[in-house]
N, C-alpha and C positions, 0 to 999 in steps of 0.2 A: 850714954847710949846703951840701951839694953840689948840683950841678945835677940829679942823678938823683933825689933824694928830696924836692925842694922841694914837689911836688904832694901829698905825704902830709900836710903840715902846713897846706896852704892851706885857708882857711875859705870854703866855698861854701855857698849856702843849701840845696841839695839833699842835702848830705852832713852829716848830724848823727850824732854818735857815740852809739850805744846807744838811739836812738829811731827813730821813723819807721814804716815799714810792715813791720816784722818780724812774722811770724806771719800776715800778710794772706793769703798763699798757702794756709796750712792752713785758714783760715776758708772760703776759696773752695772748696777741695777738699771740706771737710765739707758744704758746701751743695750742691755739684754731684754728688757721688757718688750720693746717694739718688735724685736726679732721673734720672741716667743709668741706674741700675738699674731704675727704674720704666719708663723708655722701652724699655729692652732687654727687660724682662719683658712689656710690652704687645706688642712686635713678635714675640717668640718664642712666647708663649702664644696670641696671636690667630692666628698662622700655624698653630700646632699644632692648635688647635680647628677652624680651617677645613679643614685636611687630614683631621681625623677626621670632620667633617661630610661631606666628599666621599667618604671611604671608606664611611661609613654609607649614603649615598645609593646608591653603586655596589652595595653588598651587598644593599640592599633591591631594587634593580632586578634583580639576578641571582636573588634568591630568588623574586621575582614571575615571572620567566621560567621558572624551574625548576618552580614550581607550575602555571603555565599549560601547560607541556608534558604535564601529567597529564590531558589532556583525553580524554574517552571519545568516540571518533569515531562509534561506533554510536549514541549518544544524540544527537549533533549531527545525524547523518544522519536521525534520526527526527524532527527539528525541535524538540527540547527546547532552550530558550534557554541553559541552563547544563549542558553535558554534561561536567562535571568529576567525577572520582573525588575527592570532597572529602577523604577520609582520606589518599590518596596525595599530593594537592596540598599538604596541610598538612605531611605528613612531608617532602616535597621542600623546601619552604620552610624548615622547621626545620633540615634537614640543612645547607643553605647558610649559615644564620645561625649555627649552632653551630660550623661550621668557621671562620668569621670571628671567633668569640668574642663574638657579640652575642646579644641576645634580641629577640624580636619576635612579631608575630601576623600571620596570614594570614586574609583574609576575601574572600568573593565579594560584589561590589556588585550592586545591583538590575538593572543592565543587562548582567550577565554578565562583568564585568571582574574581574581578580584584583588585590587590593590587599594589599601587604605593608608593615607598619610595622616598621622595625628601630631598635633602641636600643642605643647603645654608651656607654661611659664614657671621658671624657678626663681624664687626670691632668696638671695644669699643671706646667711645669718650674720657673718662677720665681715667678709670682704665684699664690698658692693661692686667691684669691678668684674667679678666672676659670675657667670650665670646668665640669666634671662631666658631666652627661648630655647626649647628643646624640641626637635622634630625627629620622628621615627616613622618608617614605612614598613608595612607588613603586606605580604602577598599570599593569597590562598588559592590553591588549585583544587577544583572539585574532581574527585576521582570516584569511579564506581568499581565495586568489587567486594569480595569477601575475604577478610583477613589480610594476608600479605599479597594475594593475587588481585591484580587490577584488570578490569575489563576494558577493552578498547572502546 
């Protein structure tokens, strides 16, 4: 036995031939990979659904503004509480929603506000159980005035 190879034949308790922790890494990997995929899916799909919710809310706000711009100034000047051209307001709201690829409804509230409800679909990337429909509602009140001062 030479000095260079004596360690190969030494008997130490942590070095057993053919036994021990062989395969322990593969068990750890098999257990951790699904957990990592689940966490990654939760992060990616939750962020995607939140982005879709924000996009839907923004679109509902824009559709409500477009519908509110269809006000009939002559009717408002005559003192009617809702001086909207209802057909034009609904068409304007639907135009904005359709350009964004969403569906929705527009209605006038009792106090003369325009409310638009927009609905969109979210397709999850990783986890198929999260997501699907996203609905947001935006309400716009038409005000008259200059700057911060509002006229009655």
